[in-house]
N, C-alpha and C positions, 0 to 999 in steps of 0.2 A: 503494501499501500504506501509507503512511505516514499519507493523510488518510482513509483509512478507517478506520484507527485510531485517529487523533483524534476524528473523528464519532463511533466505538464508545465510546469512552472519554465524552464530553462527555453521550451517552445515559443511559449508566450511570450519571451522575451524579446523576441524578434522583430514582432510585427510594432510591441512598444517602442524598443529602441530605434525604429525606422520612423515612429510618427515624431518621436522626440529629435531624432535628427531633422525633419524637416520645420518641425516648429522652432528648433534653437538659430537654424540657418536664416528663417524672416527674423527672428527678433534682432540679430545680428546684423540682418542687412536694414532693419527698420529706422536706424537713426540717418539723417542727410549726410551725400555723401558716403566714402567708403574710405579704404585704409589709404587709396593715393590723393584723398582730397585733406586728409589729418598730414600726412607727409608733406604735401606741399606750406598747411600751413606754418609748420614747424620748421620750414626752409624760410619761409616771411617773416620768422621770427628773429631770422639772423642774417637778415637782408639779401636771403639768395634767394633768386626768380629763376624759374624756367620758361623756358618758350613751351609754344602749343605744340609743335612736334615731337619735344623731349618729353612731355605729358604724353603724347599719343603714344609712343613707343613703350614707355611703363606701364602705360593702361594696357596695352596690348602684350606686353612682355607676364603682367600679374593674371593677364586674362580676365581683367574687369572689365574689358569692351564687349564680351558675351552676355547674352540674356541670363537673368537669376537661375532660371532653371535649367540653363544649359552649364553653370558652374556647379549648381548643385549635381547636377546627376554626374558631373564630372569628379566629384568630390567624394560622394557615396560610391560610386564606383572603385577609386582608387581605393578605400578604407575596405571593402571587400577582401582586397588583395593586401591590405593591413599596411597600404601607404598613407599617414595621416595630412601629405602632403607638406609645403614649402612654409616656413612663416615667412609675412614679407617683412617683417618688422627686423627681426634676427637673419635673415639671410641662411636660416637651416631647416633642415626635417626638422618638422614639428614632433616627429615619435622621440628625435634626441632629447629635444628641449622638455617634453612631457615627463619622460620616465627617467629623467636624472633629475627634477624635482620629486617625483611622485615617490621614491622608494623612500627620500626622508621625510616625508609627508606623511608617508603610510607608517611610520616607524615611531613620528610622535604621537599622530593619529592612538594606535594602538596603547601606546605607554600612557597616554592620556586617559583612554579610556579604562586602561587597568588599574591606574591610579585612582581615578574618578570610584570603581565599583569596591577598590580595596577597603577606600573611605571610607565611603558611603555606607556600605552594607551593616557592617557593626556598629556604626555609629549610629545607625535607623532604627537597627534593632535594640540597641542600648536606650533611644529614646522615646522607642513603644513600651518596653519593658518595665522600665522607672518613670513612667508618666507622670508629669506633676511635679517632680524632684528637682534638686538645684541642679542637677548633671543635665536634666532636660531641658530648664530655662537657659541654661550654658550653652549647651547646643542650640536650640531655637533661636538663641542671640545672633551666633557665631552663624547658622544659616544665614539668615534675613540680611548679615551684613555681606556675606557672601554672594548672594542673590541682587543685592543692590549695587556692588561694586563694579563698574565695567572692567572687562578684564587689560586695555590697555593701561588703566590707571593703574591699578594692581599692577603692573608691569614697569610703570614706571616708578613706582613706590620701591618695588625690590631690587629694582636696576638701581637707584641711590642708594639703596641700605646695604646692599653689597659693594658697590665702589667704593663709597664715603668710610662706612663702617668696618669691611673685611677686605675691600682691596683685591676682590673678585674679579675675575675677568669675564664679564657678563655682555649679553648682544651674541646674537651669532650662534652656530652651534659645536664651531670649530675657532681654533685659535688661530692666528696669522699663519703660523708656521706647518699648519695641516688641512690650509684651508683648498689648494688646490693639489695636495701630495696622496699618493696613491692608497690603498686602504690597508693599513698595518695594525698591530694591536697598541701602539704606542694613539694612533689615529682616533680606534675606538674607546680606548680610554679616556683622552681628549672629549670626544662625541659625549661620553658620562658624565663626564663632569662639567657640560655646557646643559646637559638634557634637563636635569632637574626643575629650572625656572622656568622654561617652558609650559613644561608639564604641570607645574601647580598656578602657573597663570591661567593657562588653558581649562583647567579640572577645575578651577574652585568655584565656578558659578555652577554648573554639572553638578558637583559633587553636594552642594547646598540645596538643590532642588532634589535630587535622589534621594536624600535624607528626608529632608519633610514628604514625598511619595512614599518611602518604605515605612517611614512611623505611620502614618496615613491608615494605608492598609493593614500592616500588621496589627493595628489597633482594630481595626474590624473585622481581624479573624481570630483575635485572642478569646473574644467573649463570646465563640460560635456554640453550638452543643456537641459538635465533636469533638473541640478541646477539651472541655467536661470529661465527656468518654475516655476518651486517650489517659486523662489524668489520673481520673477511678480506676481504669485499667492496672495502675501501678506503675507508667513511666516516669522516669526522672526528669525533672522541668528543663533541665536542655536537651534531653532525647526528646521531647514533646515539641519544644520550640521548634527545633530544626527538621522535626522530619514532617511537621503536618501545616502549621502557618507560617513559618517563613517561606516555604517550599511554595506557596500559594502567594505570600505578597510578594516571592521574586517577578512576577510574571512583568509588573512593569520594567525592570531591568533588560528582562531579554526582549521583550516587543519596540526597544527604542533603538535599538541596533540598527534597523532601516533607516533611519533621519540620523543617528549620533554619525555614522561613517562619512557621508557626504558632507554635513555639519562642521566637522573638525578639519575637512579640506578647505572648505569654501568659507564656513562663516567666521574665522578668524582672521581674516585679511589686517585688519588694522593693528591689529596684536602683531601678528606678521611682522609687518613694516617698522612699529615701535620696536620690535627686539631685533630688525635685522636676520630673520630666521628664512635660509634659501628654500623657502617651500612653495606648493604650487599656486596656496592662493596671492600671493602680490602677482605674479607673471600672468596668473588667468587675469586679475583687474588691469593690468597693463594692454594683455592684449583685448580687452571688450573697450577700454578707453581708446586707444590705438586703430580699434574696427581689424585687426588681426583675422579675418573669419576663419582661417583653417584651423589657428592654434586656439581659440576662444571654442570654436566647434568641438575641438578633439576634448578640451575639457569641460566644455558641457555635457557630453556623452558619456566622459568617463565618471562625472557624477551620478548621471544619471543610472550607468552601469551600479555604480556603487550602491545605489538606490535600493534595487532591482536586489542587487546578490543581498544585503541586508535584511531585506524584507524576508529572503526565501531562509538566511541561518535565523531570523528570531522565528519566522512558522515553525521550523524545525525543532529548533531547542525547546518552545511552548509545548508541545506537542509530547516530547519527552519530559519534558520538568512536571506539567500538570495533565493528571490522567483526562480530566473532565473534557480537555480539546480534544476532536478527534477531525479529521481529513475527510470523512465523510457527511 
């Protein structure tokens, strides 16, 4: 049953991603002008002027003189062959630019996700079990502060504290000597030294939110009849808590995977710029601003794929975690 469901969902991904590619291409083309218009405007800011012949040659070179449907089908046909096209702005293959950033982005995203779960799960359980205690009030207060504090502001505060009081090297994911160096154990250690700051900054808001969700859901389960029945059978409080109510209250953690993955890639653009992170968010923003349609389109498709994959993973984990959920 589960393999049949997975296969069905994967097959449904094809028409969905096709529809997303159409919408993404049209949205990228919606603003007035195109990449060449933006390029000419930038040259004008530096008092450089292109004659009409040069403009026409560039338009033909980039394929911007063709109708939109021709440009779209050319892009899609290349995608089927694994070719994402050339970036207008960077003059490099889009696949090289995307995968260069996505490796670090996905590592940072999963590290943030693990940090969020590792902190939110035990604190949420404690807050529910010790309802209205001093610890619950402290956790609630810190959770509200975490929800109210913008990530980029927290990043600036932590950077200031790290530099002024601890002399730490903050900003970016590598020290200057390892920025363009090949991968080695020393470079990995240097990455770990820099990774904690963006993980804490990006994970604070999500952690505070999940603590509140876990507390509310667990409070709903703790007073249900099945908990009293399990307690009457002689189960210890810890075994009872982990086997039944916590297992049911975990559903929101699992169901959020579908939107957490793409949100960690694209939803922290300002924070990534503040921390000088070589991740996908700033590059995607620049591609959208410059109307670099092949690069921007590749990122939109990638984020859509992450959403679909995340929802598939969450659905499979939900049915394994909660016996009340069935695929039929």
